[in-house]
N, C-alpha and C positions, 0 to 999 in steps of 0.2 A: 504494500500500499504506500509506503514511504516513497519508494522508486517511482510509482505512478504519479504521485503528487509533485515530485521534483521534476519528472518530465513534462508534466502539464504546465508548470510554472516556468520552465527554463527559456522557452522561446520568446514569450511576451517579456520576461524580465530583461533578456538581452536586447530586445528591441528598444526597451525604455532606456537602458543604459547608453545604448549608441545614440539616441535622440539627445539625451542630456549632455553627453560628450560634444556632440556637434554643436548644440546650442552654446555650450560654455566655450568652445574655440571661437565660434563666431562672435560672441560677446567680447571676448578678450581681444580677438582681431579688430573688431570695431574700436575698442579702447585704444589700441595701439595705432590704428589709423588715424584717430582724431588727434593723436599727439604727434603725428608724422613720423613714426618710427617704422612704419611698414607701408607698403604701397598697395592700391586696390588690387592690382594684378597679383601681387605676392600673397595677399589674403585669399583671393579666389584659387590660386594655384594650390595653397596648402590645404583649403577645404576640399578641393578635388582629390588630393593624395589620401585624404581621410577614407574615401570611397574604396581605395585599394587596401587599406590597412584593415578595416573591419572584417571582411569575409575570412581571411586566415585566422583571425582571432576567434571568430564564431565557430569555425571548423575544429579548431583546438578544443573549444569547450565542448562541442558535440563528441569529440573522441573521449573526453573524460566522463560524459554522461554515459556514453555506450559502455565503457569499462566498468562503471559503477553498476549498471543494469546487468552486464555479463557476470559480474562477481556475485550479485544477488541470485542469479539463475544457477551459477555453479554450485552455490551453497544448497539450493533446493535439490539438484541433481545428486549431490553428495550424500544428503539426507536420505534420499530414495534409495540410493545404492547400498547404504549402510543399514537400511531397515530390513531386518530378517522376516521373510515371508511367513504368513500365519499358517499356511498350508506347505509342507515340505515333502520331497520325495523320501520314501523309507531307505534305510541305509542299504539294504538288499531288495530291491522291489521284484515283485513278480511281473513278468512280462507275457504271460500267457492270457490271452483275451478270454473272456467269458463267452460261452457258447450257447447255453441255454437261456440266460438272461433272467435268472431267478433272483428276485430282489427282496430283501428283509431289512426292515427297521426294527431294532430291538431296544425298546426302552430309552428312546432318543430324546435328550433334553438339549436345547440349544437356545443361547441368548446372543443377539447381535452386539457387537461392541458398542458400549455406551448406552444401550437400551436399559430401560428400568425393569423390564419382565422378560421372561422367556417367549421366544416366538413359537416354540414347541416345547412340551414337558411330558415326559414319560410316554412318548409316542411310539406305537408299535403297529406294524402291519406287514403282510406278505403279499407278493404279487409273482405268480408263477409264469411260465412260458406260454405264450398264446392267450394270456389272461388280460381282460381289460379292467383296470381299476379306476373308477372315477372319483376324484377328490373335490369336494365342494365345501362351501362354507362362506360366511361372510368376509368382506375385505379386511386385511390385517390379521386374519386368524392364523396365519402360517402355511398357507397352501403352496405358494411359490417357494417358500423355504425347503420344502421336500426335495424339490429338482436341484436347487443350489447345493444342499448336503450331498445329494447322491453323486453330483459332479465334483465334489470337493473343493467347491469355491470357499467353503468353510469346513471346519471339522466339528462334531458335536461336542458339547461339554460333558456330556455323560451318554453312556450306552453306545452301540455300534450299528454299523450299516454294512450288510453283507452282499455280495454279488456272486452268485453260484456257490454259496457258502463260505466265500473268502472275505474277510474284513477288507473294505476298499482302502484302508490305510496301508494295506500290504502291497497294494498294485501301484505300478508306476502311474503317474498322472496321464501319460500319453495312452497307455494301455487302457486305463479306465475311461478316458474320454473317447477313445475310438470305439467303445463298447455301447456308449450312449448317444442317442440322436435327440437334439431338443428342438421342437418347433416353438418358438416363442410367440407371446402376444402381439409384439410389434415386429413385423417382418423385416428382416435385414437383408438388403440387396446392396451390392457393392457396384461401384463404377465399372463398366465393362458390358460385354455381350450377355445375352440371354444364356448363350452356351457356357460362358465363363462362370455365371452365377449357378447354373445347375451342377457343374463340374467342381465347385468348391466342396461339395459333399464327398467327392473323391477324385482327387486330382488326376489319377491314372485311367479314369473312365474312358472308355471307347465311345466313338459316336453313336454306335448302335445301343450302347447302354444309356447314354444320355436321351436319346430319342424315346426308347423304351419307357425311361422314367417319366419323361414329359407326357407320353401317351397314357400312362397309368394315373398321372395327375390331372388328367383332362385339360392339359395345357398345350399339346401339340397343334390343335386346330388354330388357336389364336396366335401361336408363335409363328406358324407358317404364313399366316395372314399379315405379319408386320412387314414393313418395307424390305428389311433385309433378312428376314427369317430368324434363324438361331443366331445370326451375327448382329441383330440389332441391339445398339447401345440402349441400356436400361435407364441411363442418367443417375445422377446422384441420389443416392437411397432409393432408386427405382422410381423417381417421380414421373417418368414417361409412360408408367404402366398404371393401371387401375388398382385398387386395393384387392379385389379378388384375383386378378392376374398375378400380382406380387405374391399373394399367398399360394396360389398353385404352383408358382416356381419354386418356392420354398419347400412345398410338399415334394416336388420332383427332386430337389437337392436331397431331402431326407430319404427319398426311394433309392436313389443312386448309391447313397452312403451305406444303406442295408445293414444297419446296426441291430443286435437282438433286442435292445432296450430302447424304448421310445417314450419321451416325456412331451406331452402336449400341453402347453401352457396358454389357456384362453385362446384357442386356435381361430375361434370365430368372432371373437370380440372386435368391434369397430366396422364389422361388415354389416350391410343392410341385409334384410331378411331373405331376399331372392339370392343374393350373392352366397350368404351363409349356406343356404340349402344347397347351391351349386358345389360348394366346397365339401360338403358331407360325404359325398361320394367317394372323392379322392382319399379323404381321410380314413374312411373305412378299409380301403384296399391298402393304405399305408400301415394301418394297425394290423393288418392280417399277418399271422405267424410270429408277431412280436409281443414282448412283455410291454404292455402299454399303461403309462400312467397319465390320465387325462385330468387336468386341473382346469376346473371351468365353473362358472355360474349358470351356464346354459345347460339345460338338462335334456336336449334332444337326443342325446346319446344314451342317456340313463337306462332305458329299457335294454340295451345291448350289453350293459356292463355286468361283469362277473361279480363284482363287488363295488359297493358305493361307501366311500368314507366321508363323513361329515365332520369337518374340523371346525370347533367352535372355542369359545372361551366361556368358563364359569366366572362367576363373581370374582375370585381370587386370581383369575388370569391363567388358569391352568388349561392346556390344549386338551380336548377330549376328542373321541372319535366314535361313530357308530357305523355299522357296516350291514349290507344286506348281501349275504352269500347265496348265490344261485347259479346254475348253469347258464352260460352265455348264449345268447342267440338262439334259444329253444323256448318259444312262447308256451308251449304246453306244459313245460316244467317249472315256470316262474312261480316264485312264492312271494308274499307280502314282505317288505323289508322288516328285518328283526334287528333291534338295537342290542349292540353287545359292547362290553368295556374294550378301551382301546388296547389293552394288553392282551386281549384275546385275538386280535386282528391279525 
C-alpha cells in the first residue's frame, strides 16, 4: 500500500517541483535583469537550458521509484518461496493410480484456516465404483469442501480419506489428481482453440478420442458449425461461446480424461432451464462407469442417485448427514429415503 501511494504521488510532486524551480529561476533572472547583471537573451537561453535539465533528473527519480517497487515485490516473492506448503508430498509416495475408484471419508473433521467453526465435523460416507452419490444441503454447509479434501487442496484436521483403501496422504499428488476429474460450477476455458481446451484433459489424446469425447458430450454438432470447427478460438475464458456450449466442452474434456472418480460441483448452476436439460444427457453419459460425487442444489438427478447425503448444520455448527441408500436407476426397487447417522454412511 505504501508503494502504491508513493507511486501515485510521485509524478504530480515532480511536476510541482519543476514548476516552482522554473518560477524561482525566472524570478531571480528578472531581478538580475533589472539590475543590469544579465541580458534578456542570456535569461531566455538559461530558461531554455532548464528544459534539457529536468528530463534526465525525472528519469533518475523514476529509476529510484522502480527500484523501490522491485524491492517490495522481491520481499513478497521471497516470503512466498519460504512458506511451507500446507499439503506436502509423502516421503515415499505411492504412484500406482486407483483403478476402481472406491472413495471413503472416515470421521473427517476440517476447519478452514482462520475460520471460527469446522466446515465438516465427524463426516463419513462411502462411494463405490459405478455409484452416484448426490451431496446436497444449504450454502456454506461444507458440500464443496468434500471435493477440495478429496483432491488434497487441504488435509483434514482429523480422520482420513481413502481411495481404493489407501489413505490419500500416502499417494503422490500427481497420482491422486490424475485419478479424480472435477467439473466445477464455473466452467474454466483457456485461450486457444476448441480442440486445445478438450485436449487439456489428456494432452496425448488423439484426434479420434477428442472427436469421440465431443460427440458423447453433445458438442460435436455445434463445434463443426463454428467458423473454423475444432480450430475455432474460444476467446478469453470462453467468452465467444454460450454458457451451455462452454459446459459441454468441459464435459468433453472430462470424457477424454477418463478418470475413475468424478466430482460434479453444481454442474447446472447458472444455466437456464432448457440449457440445463440439454446438459443432463451428456452428464449422464459422463457418469456412466465411474464413482460420481454430485454436489448440487438441483435435485433433477436425485431419482438416479444410489445415495443422497444431506449436509447441514445443527445449532452448534456440527456437520450432519443423512442418506437414502437404494439401487440406482431401477425404479421398481426404489424405496423412500431413510435418515441415518453420518457415521453410518
